[in-house]
Steps between C-alpha positions, in 0.01 A plus 500: 500500500431874498382636830263759364252668732309627198451152354402362843239773531358416158475130588334579833251731331417234240450233765277730705296580190453133416417409859237774520356389168482135612321599821250708308435219253449248781253736663309536173504124455323456834226755439453477123157354418550492124676195358649713220656734759624197693672363188661838432623527857642145489679585175655813648597306811677244284687777316605659830622161623709466184652845555581422862654165404711665229631751753559225753692278261704760312578768756881470554456438873495176700140451619394225739157432649555323833274356768527546877762227520700705245459225240472603137150487354597663172820637347533720195729433205783722626506315834513162327773612259705644788473175695529284185184311597180406325179665634352171629834417666487827695158453660515376859858604564577775747612823336869462582503138385322587178749780418794280605607725788850403611401489867186296435701247299787472749314511833348167615214688663383619159365832378397734779628296793876540489697747711558733203131489407398690814650814347376437146328817379287315243373249757430766763320721248266216404435409864425862589251529215320184617505618862395865453348508154734789414640526150873571455656689213857459371676391818870451426644153564797284404449139397737221394365261237645204316501568127661241271655332806676820611396724790404850386442795733213723392360829628121503475209725591224307678131590471208307649123521535230285659235334281194293590429234238216253548496578872872426527760759589789539259791742468625619166873569539704672231881512476648761268865437414697826527846344525632664184368838610677459834824408327472795265429734791793358697728545197377858463573571868847347462560716194388812687729408789792467258415838348493662845834342584644623171361848562666496842835405346464769233423761767810405698720490188366838388562649845853363513574647158357838597708492818812419296434786258433738789828404666691547172346844455575602857846350540643576157305733271394738775850511649657578163252782434559647846876483445466665157289780651761565770778522242288725283428733792875526572569592137214752498630674812841546334351672195393866512354552151167421344592132477435471875129562447484223240679265736251590775213392276674171429555455875129565563408237241724249676340589834154438352621172347632396840164575660314309228726197537448499876121507444525223242712292737241556770218389271684191373575374847256430782640728772470364851306189400774250584611678819167618642250250362190561292285688754768745609624554144147597389462727803835671427417550131161644589656740748811608306390488135136601537450709813837676537577547131150588374325631810214245482359377831552125541350235727667160546312211662639150549372191678760336722442152354657524152797282596803463274420508128673310224757717327313488168170595670648797686679624186182475293286678760756772565531588131123486459443733797765737367334506157161575655646778718685654205177500299314668786771768534526570126136483393256506791569844653425335834544668837501172695614147419442198724675162484360207699677163525328194644512123486189336356417156352855361525629802315588868532255774409623850422249782461610839363235773523521866394252789506605635162327561170428135429452364150277278292619152600331344195747682272809427707646217293405643161724688260333829601605472866791733590613289795404154383831340400666502843187369674444248222849362565428489875171318446650239268797432729271459802275268298800285403585463871147375575369833631247764397490877457167681526448870431200697623485853365274749327583845376506751784476244783855380562634150448534182705738231374489163678766235439517146637776243449557165672757491780690229317540444128492124441 
């Protein structure tokens, strides 16, 4: 059955409307001197009773009216169909007996008196309503009922309210079956867990491949280019004509290529992450690649309770921090950048703040944003790992990026 708050609200509103109307009609019936008015009021009362009975019988919720001994006075059609009982067969039975509760059927003490019954949420909700007069709304409970001779576990939402009928106290108790919703939600959570696990594996595989490419570039391609440059310089030094100048230009190109490959190797790998750990690797990158290379003041703050991070989590966060820092250096024109690491809500929070130009955060992930693709990739990867990325920025007021990911990816 759908667990819709909107539909519940509509039903509650309709019941309140009918109840108010019935009260008003009963008041008019007591004070009306005119027999014609009395007949009209009685007719409207009868119509309201029909509406209430239609709701009572056809609302897809188990509804039981019980007395102070918790015996059924009335049961609606859904309750009888669930228990596979006739309405007259249900009257006089305790609620658990009427619904064929497994514990009520199996315990010699009967419904409400067995050891398991002391913790029964349905029973205790009814007793509390009788004792205090308080109504309860959608209290979650688990019940086990016999249906077609087999025990079935159901998740229900229990609601109750106190009524006085002909000077007798009664409790109307409603059980809304949300078992299918629970199963669907559990399946969705399992699916999300599998996606996070897959994202973790993809991150590790991607990092391993980048590391392999970086090693190939450094150990083979870069060495060959350096060797070729050395040989070229030897040949150039032995030539005295204009060809030497041409060879010098070629040598300069090779030197620039060597520098570019070293930078590419540096970007493909995660320098210091494996040896130093996440915190120290971020601190070193902030110091060497931001402050020393670009002259931007940096501040690094770290709580001392981060503990060891999963490899996939540290890789994800390190690349995300590096992307945010690169964006701040290239686009923000900042004079100070601050990175703060802390543990919060069973996860790691990283906050990167700069005092630069800022930008319109509402346009960040649109096609018009100059820096959107890298951050879009960061946001999606963090989301796949069960985390979040929030950006707070306006033009001219700097930017604060806050990331959070769980300590462990299930």
